N, C-alpha and C positions, 0 to 999 in steps of 0.2 A: 670253649663251646658254650653257648648260651642255652639255658634250659627253656624249653617251650612248655608253658603251663596252660596252654589252651586259650591264650588271649586272642589269637586271630580268629578262632572259631567263635569265641564269645562275642567279639566285636562284630563279626559277620551276622550272628544271630540277633544282636542288638540292632543292627542296621535294618535287618529284615522286619523285626518287630516294629521299629519306628516307621518303616514304609507302610506296614499294615495298619498301624494306628492312624497315620495320615490319610490313608484311603478310607478307613471307617469314618473318620471325622468329616471328610469331604462328602461321603454318602449321607451322613446324618444332617449336615448343613443343607444339602440339596433336598432331602425329604422335608426338612423343616421349612425351607423356602416354598416348596410346593403347598404345604399346609397353610402357610401364611397367605399365599396368593389366593387359595380357595376361600379362606376366611375373609380376606379383603373384598373379593368379588361378592360374596354373600352379604357382607355389610353394605356394600354399595347398592346392591339390589334392594335391600331393606330400606335404605335411606330414600331411594327413588320411589318406592311404594308409599313411604310415609309422606314424602313431598306431594305425591299425587293425591293422597287422601286429604292432606291439609288443603291443597288448592281446591279440591272438589267441595269440601265442607265450607271453605271461605266463600266460594262462588255461590253455593246454596244459601248461605247466610245473607249475602248481598241481595240475591233475588228475593228472599223472604222479607228483608228489611224494606226493599222498594215496594213490595206488595202491601206491607203494613202501612207505610207512609201514604200510599195512594188511598188506602181505605180509612184513614183516620182524619180527625179534625186538626186544626193548627196547633193547639196546645199539646195534644197527644203526640203529634209529630215532633214537636220541639223536645218533649221528654224522651222520645225514642232516640232522637239524634244526640241528645246529651248522654244517654246511656251508652250508645255505641261509641261516642267520642271518649268516654271514660275508659273503655276497654281497647282503645286504639284502632277502631275500625273507621277508616276515613272515606271509603268509597260507598256512596249511597246514591 
């Protein structure tokens, strides 16, 4: 007759603990995924706001540059165009 030292009960307990660990890991992964999704959406919104602010400022600068060029003489206009060209502004 073999001696039963409680190995079956211990194995059953170990399997239950492993199942619980797997369930907790899955819950943690899902919670982290939700957090990452919320962060990604917030960053996307921030980028969209920044793009809009950039485009608005760029358009305002173009309008201002056109007004300046209209109101200046030829030499001043050339200097303004050179300055804008130096900073990469191509639309005037």
